[in-house]
N, C-alpha and C positions, 0 to 999 in steps of 0.2 A: 825544558819542553816536555810537553807529555808524550808521551810514545803509545801509541795504539798500538795494539794487538790485533792482529788479523787471524780473526777468529770467524770462523763460516757461522753465517744464520741457519739455524735450525728451520726448514720450511715446513711450515704449517699444513698440517694433515694427516692421515690417518694410516698407521701402517697397516701390514697384513693382518695381524694377531689380533688388533683394535677392529680391525672390519668383520672378521673371522664370528670373533667374542661378539659384535653386535648383530650378525646377522642369526646366530645362536639362538640368541637373548630373543628377537622377535619369533624363532620358528616354535620355539618353545611357547612364547604367549601367544601365538596362535593355533599351535595343536591344542593347547588349553579350553582356550575360548570355542573353538570347534566340539572338542569332547562335550563340554559342556553345554553347548547346544543343542547336540545326540540326546544326553539324558532329558533333556528337558523337554524333546520330542518324543522321546519314548516314553517319559512318566507322564506324556500328558495322553498319550494312546490308552494307556495301560488305565489312565484315569478316568477316562472314556467308558472305556470297556465295562470298567467298574460300575459306577453308574449306569450303564446299559444293564449290569447282569442285577442291581440289587430293583431295576423295576421290574424285571423278568419273574424274580425271584418278589417279587411286593404282588405281582399280576399272578402268580402261581397260588399265592394266599388267596384274592381273591375267589378264586373261581372254584376254589375247595370252598369258600364260604356261602358263594352263591350256590354250591350243589346243596350244602344244609339248608341255606333258604328257600330253595326250591322242592326241597323234602318237605320243611314246613309249611308251606303252601297249599301242597298236592294232599296234604294231609296225611302222610306218610309215617307222623309222628303218633296217631291214633293206634298204630303195631310198633310203634319204635324201631320206625326204619327211619331215623332222621340220618343217619349216615347211609345211608343204600348208594352205593355206587364209588364207594369210598373206603372199602374194605377188601379190593381183591389183590390179584397180582402177588398173594404170598410171599409179602416181604419182599420182593426187588423192585418194588417202586412202579409207577405208572407215567404217563404222560396228558399233560391236558391244556388245551386254549379255547379260547373261547369259541372258536369253529365246531367243538365237537355240540353234536346234536345231543341232549340228555333232558328226558321227560317221560312221563307216563305211559306212552305208547310204545316204546323203545324195550325189545324182548333184553338187553342187558345194557344194563344203567352205568356199568362198569367203564371206565375210561381205558384206553389201550396200554398194555404195559413195555414199561422200560426196555428197551433193548438198545440204548444209544444213541435215538434219532436224534437229528439236529433238526432246530427251529431254524421255520425260515420267515423271509419279508418279503411283502407284497408290496404293488406300487403305492397305494395307501400308506405305507408305516408299518402294519401289524403284523404282529407274530403269530406263526401256527406253522401244522403241522403240515399241512393240506397242500397249500398255493406258494409260489414265489420263491424268491433265490434265498438258496441255502444261505446259513448265517455260520459264523462258530462257535454257535450258543447251546449248550443241552440243559434242557433242565427234567431234572427227576424230583420225584413228589413220593414223599415215604409217611407213610401213616402207622401209626401204631397204637392198640390200647392202651388209655391211659390208666389213672389210679383207680379211678371205677366205671362203670359203664355208661356215663353221660359225660365223658373226656376223650377227643381223641390226640395224640399227640401227633402234630404236623411238623414233616421234615423238609425244607425242599433246598436242593441241591444246584446250583447253577457253574457249570462247568467250561472252560473255553480254553483255546490255545493261542495266545499270541508272540507271534517273533520266535518262534519254537520254546517256549517255555507254558506250561501249564499254569492253568489259574483256575480257584473254587471260590463260588461266593455260599453260604451256607443259611440259612433263614431256618428259625425254630418257633413254633408256636402251640397254643393249645385252641383246640377247636372245642365247644361247650354245647351239649344240651341243656341251652339254658331256661327251653321251654316248659 
């Protein structure tokens, strides 16, 4: 005759330690995913600001080329004033936007000197220094003498602060009196 041992069946279930380990693994996973989401959101914000800064730098270069072209159209090149309005502020840099009136009737054709002004954005989405809501962007334009009298070195610096960190973007190009 077979003798059956009276062995207690282990109940199916989790012990306290197994439960704590499972909760720990879930918390670590959730915290990791949340951290990843936070970094993605932060990176997209910085990327968006960097894109706007690159457009503002490009706009600054276009404004400078526009001044040179205006000088050509108004025959300032006859007396070699192709860069009139671009040589002021004695190395401190200046600010420029499309709302600045530049032309032959103006007594001082130079742009205002840079002193840390923020760009504003109006309801139409245009950036200027005169109207609109203040943005986080600053634009400084530096123009220096190039290797000869027909070249100007243009440096456009865009700076901004985002989430407590400072960022900047610089664009450099040469402006030529090729006419």
